[in-house]
N, C-alpha and C positions, 0 to 999 in steps of 0.2 A: 504493500499500499504506500509506504514512505516513497519507494523508488517511482511509483506512478505520479505521486505529487511533484516529486523533482523533475520529472519529464515535463510536467505542466508548466514549470517555470520557463522553459524555453519558448513558450507561447503564452503571452499575457492574457489573451482572450480565453484560453482554457482554463486558467487559474481563476479568472473572474467567474466562469461558469461554476466552477466547483465551489467557489465561495457563496454564490447565490444558492447553491443546492443546499449547503450546510445551514445558511441562515434562514431557510425555509423550514428548519426544524428537522431535518434529515440528520442521520447519524452515519458515520464513516468508522467502523470498528478499528482500533489501533491507532487512530490519530488523536493526539492531545490537544487541548485548546492552545496551549503555549506554542506547540509546533505549528498548528494551523495560523496563529497569529504571526509567528515568523515568516511563514510563506506569503501570507497576505501583504505583510510590510514589504518583503522584497519584491513582490509582484507590483505593488504600487509604485515603488521607486523605479522598477523596469519601465512602468507606463510613463511615469513622469520623464524619465531620461530619453526615451525613444520616440514617443508620439511627437509629431505626426507620421512618424516613420515606423515601419514595422520592425526591422532589424539592422539598423544602419551600422556600418556602411554598405554591407553586402546587399541588403534589400531595403529600399525605401518606401515608393508608393505600392500599397498592397490593398486591393479591394476587400479583403477578409477584415480590415479594420473597421468597415462599416458596421459590422456587427457590435462593435463597441459602442457605437452610436445608438443603433436600434438592432435588436430588442434589449441588449444589456443595459444601457443608459449610464455607462461608467466614464464616458468623456463628458465633463461638465463645462469646460472651458469653450466658450463660444468660438474663439479664434482657432482653436485646434480642430474642432468640428469642421469649421469652414475649409481649412487647409486639407483635412483628410478628404472631404467631398470634392474639393476643387483639384487636388492630384488624381483622383480617380477619373474624373471628367477630362483632365488635361492629357493624362499620360495612358490611361488604360482603356478607355472606350473605343469600340471598334463597329464596324458596319453590322455585325451579326450578334454581338454580346459585349462583354467586358472582360478583359484579360484579368487573371488574378494578379499577375505582377509582371513586369518586362523580364523575360528569361524563363518563365515556367515552362518546363518541357512536359508537364502531363498532358497527354493527348496532344503533343506537336504533330506536324505534318506527317501524314501516312502512318499514324501511330500503330494501327493494327498490323502493318507490315513488319514492325521492329520488335513487337512484343506478342507473344501467344495470349490467348484469353486469360489464362490463369495468372499471368504476370503483369496485366495491364493496370491493375489497381495495387500492385505490390508496394511495400514500404521501401522507399529508396533512401530514406533519411540518412543512412550511414555511408552511401555511394551515390549521392545524387548527380555527381559529376558524370557517371556512366550514362544516365538518361539524358542530361543536359547536352551530351555530345551529339545527339540526334537532332536537336532543335536547330532549324534554319531561322536567321534573324527575322523577326516579324511574323513568325509562323506559330505563335501561342494559340492554344485554344481560347475561344471566346465564351465564357460562361453566361448561363441564363438566370443564375441565381440573384445577380447584383442589380439588375434594371428594376425589377419590382421592389427591391429593398431600397434603392434610392427614391423611388416614387413614394414609397411610405415615409421615409425619412423627411422629405420635402412636404409631404401632406401634414405630418405632425408639426412641422415648422409654421406651415402656413395656418393651421387651426390656432396657433398661438399669436400670429401676426398676420391678421386677415387683410391688412392694408398693403402687404407686400405681395403684389400681384406676380411678380417674378417667381415666387415660390410656388405658385399654383401652376404656371407655365412649365417649371421644371418637373412637378410632379406628373403632369399629363405627358410631358415628352417622354419620361421614363416608362410610363405606364404603356403609352402606344408602342415603344420599342419592346416591351415585355410581351405584349399581344403578338407583335410581329414575329417574335421568336417561336411561337407555337408552331409545331410541325404540320406537315400536310395531313397527318393522321389525327390532328386535333390533340396532341400531347405535349407536355411541358418537358423539354430536354434538360439535361444536365449542362450540355455545352454543345457548341459547334467546332469542328476541326476541319482541317484541309485534307482531303483524300483526292489524290489525283489532281490537285489544284482546285478543287471545288468544295465550298463549305458543306458539310453534312453533319447530322446529329450522330452522337456516340450511342453505344449500346445501352447506356444508362437512361433510357427514355421509354416510358415517362419517369420522371424523377419527383418523388414525393416532396422533397425540399423545395424545388422550384414551384411546385403547385401550390405550396404552403405559403410561400413568399408572394405569389401573385394573388392568392385568395386574400391575404392581409392587405395588399396595395388595393384590391378592388373594394375591400371594406372601407378604407380609408378615403376611396373616392366617393363611396357613399356618405360617409361623415361629412365631407366637404360639400357635397351637393345639398345635404340637408341643412347645413349651416348657411350656405349662400341662400337657399330657398326661404329660410326663415329670416334672413336679413332683407330679402326682396319683400317679403310679406310686411315687415314693419315699416319698410320705407313707403309702401303703397298706401298705408293707412294715415300717413302723415298729411 
């Protein structure tokens, strides 16, 4: 159990998830309160030192940091939030989805040619350089998880600041991108990758995680619609 928590220290988002699990009243046998407090302190320091980057200097912009904004809600500094969002939009957005990070070799071009089915989702943590060697520049997979997540984030911000119409436009932009990513079979993919030079969905289609994120984005669209309708009703009564 201790080794598992020590591995979480490499990924701040994972430590925050474990923290929320424990704070919800759950129990992890063999973990003392003092040990947990030390891990939390180390994790917070790591976040303070690294954000808005993921693991500088090796990895800076990373779309996975969006989960620290929503649903985890652990990024409270507004400037840090803006930088994370802006880095994703400036560096990682693509025509078919959003890259996890520049240089991500997971499902790089023609991935199914380089790896047999049983090895495609293998843990390359200890030898990531082997998988990275296959990646051609600019051929990172483009994920479908992140556009609905961005739509939800901008929606929550708009609900708090309804005079900022640009937030509404960003919410709708990323929701429209999310809908466009649905496959011809009306399924939510994990990602698109290049196969023989053409973007195709990978075998993890449909993916429940993408479906859940899109469902959340649509729910927030409904919340925004209700808010705007209510505001319109009040205005018409004046």
